[in-house]
Backbone as JSON, one array per atom type, in Angstrom:
{
  "sequence": "MKRIIIAICALLISVSAATAQKYIVVDSEKIFRSMTDYNTAMTTLDNLAKEYQTKVDATYAEVESLYNTYIAQKANLSTTQRNAKEQEILAKEKAAAEYQESIFGNDGVMMKKRIELIQPIQKRVFSAIDSYAKAGGYDMVLDSAANAAMLYSSESVNHTQKIIELLK",
  "N": [[-27.47, -44.5, 0.08], [-25.29, -45.04, -1.58], [-24.6, -42.47, -2.31], [-23.62, -41.37, 0.05], [-21.34, -42.92, 0.49], [-19.89, -42.25, -1.81], [-19.54, -39.53, -1.33], [-17.95, -39.6, 0.99], [-15.67, -40.88, -0.03], [-14.86, -38.97, -1.93], [-14.27, -36.85, -0.21], [-12.12, -37.96, 1.26], [-10.25, -38.27, -0.81], [-9.84, -35.59, -1.59], [-8.78, -34.51, 0.77], [-6.41, -36.01, 1.0], [-5.11, -35.15, -1.3], [-4.76, -32.46, -0.75], [-2.99, -32.54, 1.4], [-0.77, -33.5, 0.17], [0.47, -31.47, -1.13], [3.3, -29.38, -1.37], [4.37, -26.73, 0.56], [5.45, -23.42, 1.49], [6.06, -20.86, 3.92], [6.45, -17.4, 3.92], [7.54, -14.21, 5.12], [6.88, -11.43, 3.71], [7.03, -8.77, 4.39], [9.02, -8.67, 6.34], [11.15, -9.49, 4.76], [11.33, -7.35, 2.93], [11.93, -5.26, 4.75], [14.46, -6.01, 5.48], [16.08, -5.2, 3.49], [18.36, -2.86, 2.31], [17.99, -1.12, 0.12], [15.19, -0.95, -0.03], [14.54, 0.22, 2.46], [15.84, 2.68, 2.19], [14.43, 3.73, 0.02], [11.88, 3.94, 1.17], [12.38, 5.84, 3.18], [13.05, 8.03, 1.59], [10.58, 8.39, 0.3], [8.95, 9.0, 2.52], [10.12, 11.42, 3.4], [9.68, 13.01, 1.14], [6.9, 13.0, 1.11], [6.35, 14.41, 3.46], [7.37, 16.9, 2.75], [5.72, 17.6, 0.57], [3.28, 17.57, 1.94], [3.53, 19.75, 3.61], [3.42, 21.81, 1.73], [0.81, 21.43, 0.77], [-0.62, 21.89, 3.12], [-0.01, 24.6, 3.46], [-1.34, 25.69, 1.29], [-4.01, 25.16, 1.96], [-4.08, 26.66, 4.3], [-3.94, 29.2, 3.28], [-6.44, 29.36, 2.05], [-8.04, 29.19, 4.32], [-7.28, 31.54, 5.61], [-8.22, 33.46, 3.78], [-10.96, 32.93, 4.07], [-11.38, 33.55, 6.8], [-10.8, 36.29, 6.75], [-12.84, 37.12, 5.07], [-15.11, 36.5, 6.65], [-14.71, 38.29, 8.75], [-15.04, 40.71, 7.41], [-17.51, 40.53, 6.27], [-19.95, 41.77, 7.08], [-19.6, 44.37, 6.22], [-19.59, 44.26, 3.49], [-21.07, 44.47, 0.23], [-23.78, 42.68, -1.34], [-22.99, 41.79, -3.85], [-20.2, 41.97, -3.6], [-19.83, 40.14, -1.53], [-20.67, 37.76, -2.76], [-18.72, 37.6, -4.76], [-16.39, 37.3, -3.19], [-17.0, 34.88, -1.9], [-17.07, 33.15, -4.11], [-14.42, 33.35, -4.89], [-13.16, 32.21, -2.67], [-14.23, 29.61, -2.77], [-13.2, 28.81, -5.24], [-10.43, 28.84, -4.69], [-10.35, 26.91, -2.71], [-11.17, 24.65, -4.13], [-9.04, 24.51, -5.94], [-6.99, 23.95, -4.14], [-7.77, 21.42, -3.23], [-7.59, 20.0, -5.62], [-4.87, 20.23, -6.1], [-3.87, 18.81, -3.91], [-4.88, 16.28, -4.55], [-3.45, 15.85, -6.91], [-0.98, 15.41, -5.91], [-1.16, 13.43, -3.82], [-3.05, 11.6, -4.73], [-4.41, 8.66, -6.49], [-3.24, 8.69, -9.03], [-1.26, 10.43, -8.57], [1.72, 12.42, -7.88], [3.15, 11.29, -5.73], [2.35, 8.59, -5.78], [3.35, 7.82, -8.27], [6.07, 8.18, -7.81], [6.43, 6.33, -5.79], [5.93, 3.96, -7.17], [8.04, 4.08, -8.97], [10.26, 3.86, -7.24], [9.77, 1.62, -5.55], [8.7, -0.55, -7.0], [10.75, -1.88, -8.64], [12.21, -3.13, -6.61], [10.28, -4.77, -5.44], [9.81, -6.48, -7.59], [12.28, -7.79, -7.7], [12.3, -9.12, -5.21], [9.98, -10.75, -5.4], [10.68, -12.28, -7.59], [12.88, -13.64, -6.56], [11.6, -15.15, -4.57], [9.94, -16.68, -6.18], [11.87, -18.11, -7.72], [13.15, -19.51, -5.67], [11.05, -21.09, -4.7], [10.45, -22.64, -6.96], [12.9, -23.98, -7.33], [12.98, -25.47, -4.99], [10.85, -27.11, -5.34], [8.32, -26.45, -4.46], [4.78, -26.17, -4.15], [3.19, -24.11, -3.38], [3.31, -20.79, -2.05], [2.91, -19.1, 0.85], [2.14, -15.94, 2.19], [2.85, -14.61, 5.18], [2.75, -12.0, 6.05], [0.82, -10.71, 4.56], [-1.45, -12.12, 5.06], [-3.86, -11.96, 7.13], [-5.45, -13.85, 8.28], [-3.95, -16.06, 8.85], [-3.23, -17.96, 11.45], [-1.38, -19.59, 12.63], [1.82, -20.87, 11.9], [4.23, -23.29, 11.35], [7.67, -23.13, 12.23], [9.2, -24.73, 10.66], [8.18, -24.58, 8.1], [8.54, -21.98, 7.49], [10.31, -19.95, 5.49], [11.49, -17.49, 5.33], [13.97, -16.32, 6.15], [15.77, -17.67, 4.51], [15.1, -16.7, 2.0], [15.79, -14.04, 2.36], [18.58, -14.33, 2.63], [19.13, -15.3, 0.08], [18.68, -13.05, -1.44], [20.81, -11.42, -0.81]],
  "CA": [[-26.28, -45.07, 0.66], [-24.2, -44.86, -2.52], [-24.21, -41.05, -2.26], [-22.8, -41.17, 1.25], [-20.04, -43.57, 0.24], [-19.21, -41.43, -2.81], [-19.16, -38.28, -0.66], [-16.83, -39.91, 1.87], [-14.5, -41.13, -0.89], [-14.45, -37.68, -2.49], [-13.66, -36.11, 0.89], [-10.82, -38.56, 1.54], [-9.36, -37.96, -1.94], [-9.48, -34.17, -1.55], [-7.91, -34.31, 1.92], [-5.08, -36.55, 0.71], [-4.5, -34.28, -2.31], [-4.36, -31.21, -0.1], [-1.83, -32.78, 2.25], [0.37, -33.85, -0.67], [1.09, -30.26, -1.64], [4.43, -28.83, -0.62], [4.22, -25.28, 0.65], [6.31, -22.71, 2.43], [5.55, -19.59, 4.4], [7.44, -16.32, 3.99], [7.05, -12.93, 5.63], [7.42, -10.48, 2.73], [7.33, -7.51, 5.07], [10.35, -8.85, 6.97], [12.12, -9.54, 3.67], [11.51, -5.98, 2.45], [12.6, -4.46, 5.78], [15.86, -6.43, 5.58], [16.79, -4.7, 2.32], [18.79, -1.46, 2.4], [17.34, -0.37, -0.97], [13.8, -0.71, 0.35], [14.51, 1.17, 3.57], [16.22, 3.97, 1.63], [13.3, 4.19, -0.78], [10.8, 4.34, 2.08], [12.8, 7.1, 3.81], [12.9, 9.04, 0.54], [9.13, 8.63, 0.13], [8.46, 9.67, 3.72], [10.6, 12.81, 3.37], [8.98, 13.67, 0.06], [5.51, 13.17, 1.55], [6.33, 15.51, 4.44], [7.6, 18.13, 2.0], [4.48, 17.91, -0.15], [2.2, 17.85, 2.89], [3.75, 21.13, 4.04], [2.91, 22.66, 0.66], [-0.65, 21.28, 0.77], [-1.1, 22.6, 4.31], [0.12, 26.03, 3.19], [-2.42, 26.04, 0.36], [-5.26, 25.19, 2.74], [-3.97, 27.79, 5.24], [-4.28, 30.38, 2.48], [-7.9, 29.34, 1.91], [-8.59, 29.5, 5.63], [-7.02, 32.96, 5.83], [-9.21, 34.17, 2.96], [-12.27, 32.74, 4.68], [-11.43, 34.34, 8.04], [-10.88, 37.7, 6.34], [-14.2, 37.29, 4.54], [-16.04, 36.51, 7.79], [-14.5, 39.55, 9.48], [-15.49, 41.84, 6.6], [-18.78, 40.18, 5.66], [-20.99, 42.76, 7.4], [-19.32, 45.62, 5.5], [-19.57, 44.02, 2.05], [-22.35, 44.41, -0.47], [-24.14, 41.33, -1.79], [-22.12, 41.48, -4.99], [-18.85, 41.74, -3.08], [-19.87, 38.87, -0.77], [-20.71, 36.66, -3.75], [-17.41, 37.54, -5.4], [-15.44, 36.72, -2.21], [-17.37, 33.47, -1.72], [-16.62, 32.43, -5.3], [-12.95, 33.32, -4.82], [-12.8, 31.22, -1.64], [-14.56, 28.28, -3.3], [-12.23, 28.48, -6.3], [-9.14, 28.52, -4.04], [-10.52, 25.64, -2.01], [-11.17, 23.63, -5.18], [-7.67, 24.42, -6.43], [-6.2, 23.29, -3.1], [-8.14, 20.0, -3.25], [-7.02, 19.42, -6.84], [-3.42, 20.15, -5.87], [-3.66, 17.7, -2.99], [-5.14, 15.06, -5.32], [-2.36, 15.68, -7.88], [0.19, 14.94, -5.16], [-1.4, 12.22, -3.02], [-4.09, 10.75, -5.32], [-4.0, 7.4, -7.11], [-2.36, 8.99, -10.16], [-0.48, 11.59, -8.15], [3.18, 12.44, -7.88], [3.67, 10.34, -4.73], [2.12, 7.21, -6.25], [4.3, 7.58, -9.36], [7.4, 8.06, -7.2], [6.42, 5.05, -5.07], [6.07, 2.91, -8.19], [9.4, 4.21, -9.5], [11.26, 3.42, -6.27], [9.48, 0.35, -4.88], [8.38, -1.64, -7.93], [11.9, -2.73, -8.98], [12.57, -3.92, -5.42], [9.26, -5.8, -5.34], [10.07, -7.47, -8.65], [13.45, -8.57, -7.29], [11.9, -10.0, -4.1], [9.04, -11.76, -5.89], [11.45, -13.16, -8.47], [13.67, -14.51, -5.68], [10.67, -16.09, -3.95], [9.54, -17.59, -7.26], [13.01, -18.99, -8.02], [13.36, -20.38, -4.51], [9.95, -22.06, -4.66], [10.61, -23.59, -8.08], [14.08, -24.8, -7.05], [12.66, -26.39, -3.91], [9.72, -27.95, -5.72], [7.15, -26.1, -3.66], [3.57, -25.92, -4.93], [2.51, -22.92, -2.91], [4.02, -19.91, -1.12], [1.98, -18.27, 1.61], [2.78, -14.75, 2.77], [2.27, -14.37, 6.51], [2.56, -10.56, 6.25], [-0.39, -10.28, 3.86], [-2.57, -12.98, 5.39], [-4.27, -11.71, 8.51], [-6.17, -15.02, 8.78], [-3.01, -17.11, 9.22], [-3.11, -17.93, 12.9], [-0.21, -20.34, 13.06], [2.63, -21.59, 10.92], [5.4, -23.9, 11.97], [8.95, -22.59, 11.78], [9.78, -25.62, 9.64], [7.7, -24.16, 6.77], [8.85, -20.56, 7.3], [11.58, -19.85, 4.76], [11.77, -16.06, 5.17], [15.4, -16.04, 6.27], [16.45, -18.22, 3.34], [14.85, -15.76, 0.91], [16.63, -12.87, 2.66], [19.96, -14.7, 2.3], [19.19, -15.43, -1.37], [18.71, -11.7, -2.01], [22.06, -10.73, -0.46]],
  "C": [[-25.07, -44.88, -0.25], [-23.68, -43.43, -2.47], [-23.3, -40.78, -1.06], [-21.41, -41.75, 1.05], [-19.23, -42.74, -0.76], [-18.72, -40.13, -2.17], [-17.96, -38.5, 0.25], [-15.57, -40.16, 1.06], [-13.97, -39.83, -1.47], [-13.75, -36.85, -1.42], [-12.26, -36.65, 1.2], [-9.81, -38.25, 0.43], [-8.91, -36.51, -1.88], [-8.56, -33.87, -0.37], [-6.5, -34.83, 1.63], [-4.37, -35.71, -0.36], [-4.0, -32.99, -1.69], [-3.11, -31.41, 0.75], [-0.59, -33.12, 1.43], [1.08, -32.61, -1.21], [2.23, -29.81, -0.73], [4.28, -27.32, -0.61], [5.22, -24.72, 1.65], [5.61, -21.42, 2.82], [6.7, -18.6, 4.41], [6.76, -15.08, 4.55], [7.65, -11.85, 4.72], [7.77, -9.14, 3.38], [8.72, -7.57, 5.72], [11.43, -8.87, 5.89], [12.4, -8.12, 3.18], [12.3, -5.14, 3.47], [14.08, -4.84, 5.93], [16.73, -5.86, 4.46], [17.1, -3.21, 2.46], [18.1, -0.6, 1.34], [15.91, 0.01, -0.6], [13.71, 0.34, 1.45], [14.88, 2.58, 3.1], [15.07, 4.56, 0.82], [12.16, 4.67, 0.11], [11.13, 5.65, 2.79], [12.64, 8.24, 2.82], [11.43, 9.4, 0.36], [8.54, 9.37, 1.32], [8.86, 11.15, 3.73], [9.88, 13.61, 2.29], [7.52, 13.95, 0.45], [5.39, 14.31, 2.56], [6.48, 16.85, 3.74], [6.33, 18.55, 1.25], [3.34, 18.26, 0.79], [2.32, 19.27, 3.42], [3.19, 22.1, 3.01], [1.38, 22.62, 0.6], [-1.25, 22.04, 1.95], [-1.06, 24.11, 4.11], [-1.0, 26.5, 2.26], [-3.75, 26.12, 1.1], [-5.24, 26.33, 3.77], [-4.32, 29.09, 4.53], [-5.8, 30.49, 2.3], [-8.55, 29.73, 3.23], [-8.41, 30.99, 5.97], [-8.01, 33.82, 5.03], [-10.61, 34.09, 3.59], [-12.41, 33.58, 5.95], [-11.53, 35.83, 7.75], [-12.29, 38.02, 5.84], [-15.21, 37.39, 5.68], [-15.93, 37.82, 8.55], [-15.07, 40.74, 8.73], [-16.9, 41.66, 6.05], [-19.85, 41.25, 5.87], [-20.82, 44.05, 6.6], [-19.37, 45.47, 3.98], [-20.98, 44.01, 1.46], [-22.61, 42.97, -0.9], [-23.24, 40.89, -2.94], [-20.7, 41.16, -4.53], [-18.78, 40.42, -2.3], [-19.85, 37.68, -1.72], [-19.36, 36.49, -4.43], [-16.38, 36.89, -4.47], [-15.72, 35.24, -2.0], [-16.9, 32.63, -2.9], [-15.1, 32.3, -5.32], [-12.49, 32.25, -3.82], [-13.07, 29.8, -2.15], [-13.58, 27.85, -4.38], [-10.88, 28.1, -5.7], [-9.21, 27.17, -3.33], [-10.5, 24.47, -3.01], [-9.76, 23.42, -5.72], [-6.78, 23.69, -5.43], [-6.49, 21.78, -3.09], [-7.55, 19.31, -4.48], [-5.5, 19.26, -6.71], [-3.1, 18.96, -4.98], [-3.85, 16.37, -3.73], [-4.0, 14.8, -6.32], [-1.09, 15.18, -7.19], [-0.05, 13.56, -4.54], [-2.44, 11.27, -3.6], [-3.52, 9.49, -5.96], [-3.07, 7.6, -8.3], [-1.43, 10.15, -9.84], [1.02, 11.37, -8.17], [3.74, 11.39, -6.91], [3.48, 8.89, -5.17], [3.11, 6.87, -7.36], [5.71, 7.38, -8.8], [7.51, 6.72, -6.45], [6.62, 3.89, -6.05], [7.5, 2.91, -8.72], [10.43, 3.61, -8.54], [11.03, 1.99, -5.77], [9.28, -0.81, -5.85], [9.59, -2.48, -8.33], [12.33, -3.63, -7.81], [11.57, -5.07, -5.26], [9.5, -6.89, -6.39], [11.23, -8.38, -8.27], [13.07, -9.58, -6.2], [10.99, -11.12, -4.61], [9.72, -12.75, -6.83], [12.28, -14.13, -7.64], [12.78, -15.55, -5.02], [10.25, -17.14, -4.97], [10.65, -18.59, -7.57], [13.24, -20.0, -6.9], [12.3, -21.48, -4.47], [10.09, -23.11, -5.77], [11.8, -24.53, -7.82], [13.8, -25.84, -5.96], [11.49, -27.31, -4.2], [8.47, -27.67, -4.9], [5.97, -25.73, -4.56], [2.95, -24.58, -4.59], [3.41, -22.14, -1.95], [2.97, -19.03, -0.46], [2.74, -17.12, 2.24], [2.12, -14.45, 4.1], [2.05, -12.88, 6.77], [1.24, -10.1, 5.65], [-1.62, -11.08, 4.27], [-2.92, -12.83, 6.87], [-4.98, -12.93, 9.12], [-5.23, -16.16, 9.17], [-2.73, -17.01, 10.71], [-1.87, -18.65, 13.41], [0.52, -20.89, 11.85], [3.88, -22.08, 11.63], [6.67, -23.25, 11.41], [9.57, -23.46, 10.69], [9.31, -25.26, 8.23], [7.98, -22.7, 6.5], [10.25, -20.43, 6.7], [11.98, -18.4, 4.52], [13.26, -15.78, 5.17], [16.18, -16.56, 5.07], [16.26, -17.31, 2.13], [15.71, -14.51, 1.11], [18.08, -13.15, 2.28], [20.14, -14.81, 0.79], [19.31, -14.06, -2.04], [20.01, -10.96, -1.75], [23.18, -11.09, -1.4]]
}
């Protein structure tokens, strides 16, 4: 019986502590999209990605052309020539994959450019959210853009527009 009473008391204490927290909800995606710097950076990244993708596609087209030529000539080639052509195709294909990775991989040119362009904007936004939360005495900030499990939030706790105004 004592355990049940203790469990009920613990539950009541934890519920009252949880309701005592002050929190706000922001939509970081909406905040970012409201910023000219962010939109310009994203356009720059998109254009750069298209440019690099064209180069990657051209590299793979070259490999495909080599392969098609090889297939057409395969019957007329000796075993040694076939092996040499196959090795050449494999080497070009590997080089194309490495080139693609150097552009679009985790340590690639695009990721470095993304960090260069977006990170300062992110720092500014997160600093503004942090300052706003501290000034308002809020214990927690929830991001509705990053939280797919958030099914509902009242407009009274959504402070996205206030953060956008703070950044202007």
